[in-house]
C-alpha positions in Angstrom: -10.4 -86.7 40.7 -10.0 -84.5 37.7 -7.2 -85.1 35.1 -5.8 -84.1 31.8 -2.5 -85.2 29.9 -0.5 -82.8 31.9 -2.5 -82.1 35.2 -4.5 -84.2 37.6 -6.2 -83.7 41.0 -6.6 -86.7 43.6 -8.4 -86.6 46.9 -6.9 -89.3 49.2 -8.7 -90.4 52.5 -6.3 -91.1 55.5 -8.1 -93.7 57.7 -5.2 -93.7 60.0 -4.6 -95.9 63.1 -6.5 -96.6 66.2 -3.6 -96.5 68.6 -4.2 -94.2 71.6 -0.5 -93.5 71.9 -0.1 -92.2 68.4 -3.4 -91.5 66.6 -3.2 -90.8 62.9 -5.6 -90.2 60.1 -8.9 -88.5 60.1 -8.0 -86.2 57.2 -8.5 -85.9 53.5 -5.6 -84.7 51.4 -5.8 -83.2 48.1 -2.9 -83.8 45.5 -2.6 -81.4 42.7 -0.3 -83.2 40.1 1.5 -81.8 37.1 3.5 -83.6 34.3 6.8 -82.1 33.6 9.6 -84.0 31.6 7.7 -87.3 31.6 7.3 -87.3 35.4 4.3 -86.5 37.7 5.1 -84.0 40.4 2.5 -83.8 43.4 1.7 -80.9 45.8 -0.3 -82.5 48.5 -2.2 -80.4 51.1 -4.9 -81.0 53.8 -8.4 -80.7 52.3 -10.4 -81.7 55.4 -9.4 -82.2 59.0 -10.8 -83.4 62.2 -13.1 -86.1 60.8 -12.4 -88.5 63.7 -10.6 -91.7 64.6 -11.2 -94.5 62.1 -12.4 -92.0 59.5 -12.6 -91.2 56.7 -12.9 -94.5 54.8 -13.5 -93.5 51.1 -14.3 -90.7 48.7 -15.8 -90.1 45.3 -16.2 -86.9 43.2 -19.6 -86.5 41.8 -21.6 -83.5 40.6 -19.0 -81.0 41.8 -18.7 -82.3 45.2 -16.6 -84.6 47.2 -18.6 -87.3 49.0 -16.6 -88.9 51.8 -17.6 -92.0 53.9 -17.1 -92.0 57.7 -16.9 -95.4 58.8 -17.2 -95.0 62.5 -20.1 -92.3 62.3 -21.8 -94.4 59.7 -22.6 -91.5 57.4 -21.4 -89.7 54.2 -20.4 -86.2 54.2 -20.5 -83.8 51.3 -17.8 -81.1 50.5 -18.4 -78.7 47.7 -15.3 -78.5 45.5 -13.9 -75.3 44.1 -14.4 -74.9 40.3 -11.3 -76.0 38.4 -9.9 -73.3 36.1 -8.7 -75.8 33.6 -11.1 -77.8 31.5 -10.1 -81.0 33.2 -12.4 -84.0 33.3 -14.1 -85.0 36.3 -14.6 -88.5 37.8 -18.3 -88.3 36.7 -17.1 -87.8 33.0 -14.2 -90.5 33.2 -16.2 -93.1 35.1 -19.9 -93.7 34.7 -19.8 -96.1 37.6 -19.2 -93.3 40.2 -22.9 -93.3 41.3 -22.7 -97.2 41.6 -19.4 -96.7 43.9 -21.4 -94.2 46.1 -24.4 -96.8 46.3 -21.9 -99.6 47.3 -20.4 -97.4 50.0 -23.9 -96.7 51.5 -24.8 -100.5 51.3 -21.6 -101.3 53.1 -22.3 -98.7 55.9 -25.8 -100.2 56.2 -24.3 -103.6 56.4 -21.9 -102.7 59.2 -24.3 -100.7 61.3 -25.4 -102.8 64.1 -29.2 -102.9 64.4 
């Protein structure tokens, strides 16, 4: 996620359902938000698709890339991010705990992996 007082970008994982009749999810959506007149307006669009059922679970921005955890595949995938034209802060700048979050996701995946 990148943000400033008038603009922000958020990456949202859509885990979805596991119902065969109407499967949903399996995508990552990017929402570009701007602040106008005291209100935030968002323009969401698909960023990544086809990640599979019961995926993706979580995401973190770090070092110019989006890391997405895939629960059913028990892996983390990396998506390079386009450079922002604005001098907006990145999650790494805003939250020094981003690497700890990625470590936690890896630990959870190991915990859930049957051996």
